[in-house]
C-alpha positions as CSV (number, residue, x, y, z in Angstrom):
1,M,0.0,0.3,0.1
2,K,1.0,3.7,-0.6
3,K,2.3,5.6,2.0
4,Q,0.3,9.3,1.8
5,G,2.3,12.2,3.2
6,A,1.8,15.3,4.9
7,I,3.1,18.4,5.7
8,I,2.2,20.5,8.8
9,K,3.2,23.6,10.1
10,V,1.9,24.1,13.9
11,F,2.0,27.8,15.2
12,G,1.2,29.1,18.7
13,K,3.6,28.0,21.8
14,V,5.0,25.0,20.0
15,Q,8.7,25.2,20.5
16,G,10.4,25.3,24.3
17,V,7.6,23.1,25.2
18,G,8.7,18.9,24.3
19,F,6.5,19.3,21.3
20,R,9.3,17.9,18.6
21,Y,9.9,15.2,21.0
22,Y,6.3,14.4,21.9
23,A,5.7,14.5,18.1
24,Q,8.0,12.2,17.1
25,K,6.8,10.3,20.2
26,K,3.3,9.9,18.8
27,A,4.5,9.3,15.1
28,V,6.9,6.2,16.4
29,E,3.8,4.8,18.0
30,L,1.6,4.8,14.9
31,S,3.9,3.7,13.2
32,L,4.5,7.0,10.7
33,T,8.0,8.1,9.3
34,G,9.7,11.9,8.4
35,F,11.1,14.3,10.8
36,V,10.2,17.5,12.9
37,Q,12.0,20.5,13.0
38,N,11.8,23.7,14.8
39,K,11.6,26.9,12.4
40,P,12.9,30.8,13.1
41,D,9.5,31.7,13.0
42,G,8.6,30.3,16.1
43,S,6.9,27.4,14.4
44,V,7.3,23.7,14.1
45,Y,7.5,22.1,10.7
46,I,6.8,18.5,10.2
47,E,6.7,16.2,7.2
48,V,5.2,13.1,8.0
49,E,4.0,9.9,5.8
50,G,2.5,6.6,6.1
51,P,-1.2,5.2,6.2
52,E,-3.9,7.8,5.7
53,E,-6.2,6.7,8.9
54,K,-2.5,7.0,10.9
55,L,-1.8,10.3,9.0
56,D,-5.6,11.6,10.5
57,E,-4.8,10.3,14.0
58,F,-1.3,12.4,13.7
59,I,-2.6,16.0,12.2
60,L,-5.2,15.6,15.0
61,W,-3.0,15.3,17.7
62,C,-1.2,18.2,16.4
63,H,-4.2,20.2,17.3
64,E,-3.4,19.9,21.1
65,G,0.2,18.7,21.0
66,P,2.2,17.9,24.2
67,G,0.3,19.7,27.4
68,W,2.6,22.5,27.6
69,A,2.0,23.8,24.2
70,R,-0.4,26.3,22.9
71,V,-1.4,25.5,19.5
72,T,-2.9,28.5,18.1
73,N,-3.1,27.4,14.1
74,I,-2.2,24.3,12.0
75,Q,-1.9,23.9,8.5
76,V,-1.8,20.8,6.4
77,Q,-0.9,20.1,2.8
78,R,-2.0,16.4,1.8
79,T,1.2,15.1,-1.1
80,P,2.2,11.8,-1.7
81,G,4.6,9.9,0.7
82,W,8.6,10.8,0.3
83,G,10.0,7.4,1.8
84,Y,11.6,8.2,4.7
85,D,12.8,5.0,6.8
86,D,12.2,6.3,10.1
87,F,10.8,9.4,12.1
88,E,13.9,12.1,13.3
89,I,14.0,15.5,15.0
90,G,15.9,17.9,12.8
C-alpha cells in the first residue's frame, strides 16, 4: 500500500515545550515516518508519511500537542509519500 504524506506547520507556543519530542513519540507509536523541526519564525515544521488513517490521527494530535503547548493554528498540505525510513527530530 502506498504511503500518503503530509506537510504540517504548527503555530503558537510550540517551541520549548517538548513539541518535537512528543511529535516523534506519537509518530513512532503510529508507525509513521518523516521528521520534525523548529523554524526561526517560532513554528514547528513536520513532514510525515504513512497510512491515511494513521496520518489523520497524527494531524488530530498536532492540533493539541503536548500539555505545555498552546497551538493557535495548523496548516496541513497532503502530498504523496517520500520514502522516509524513520521519524527524526531535526
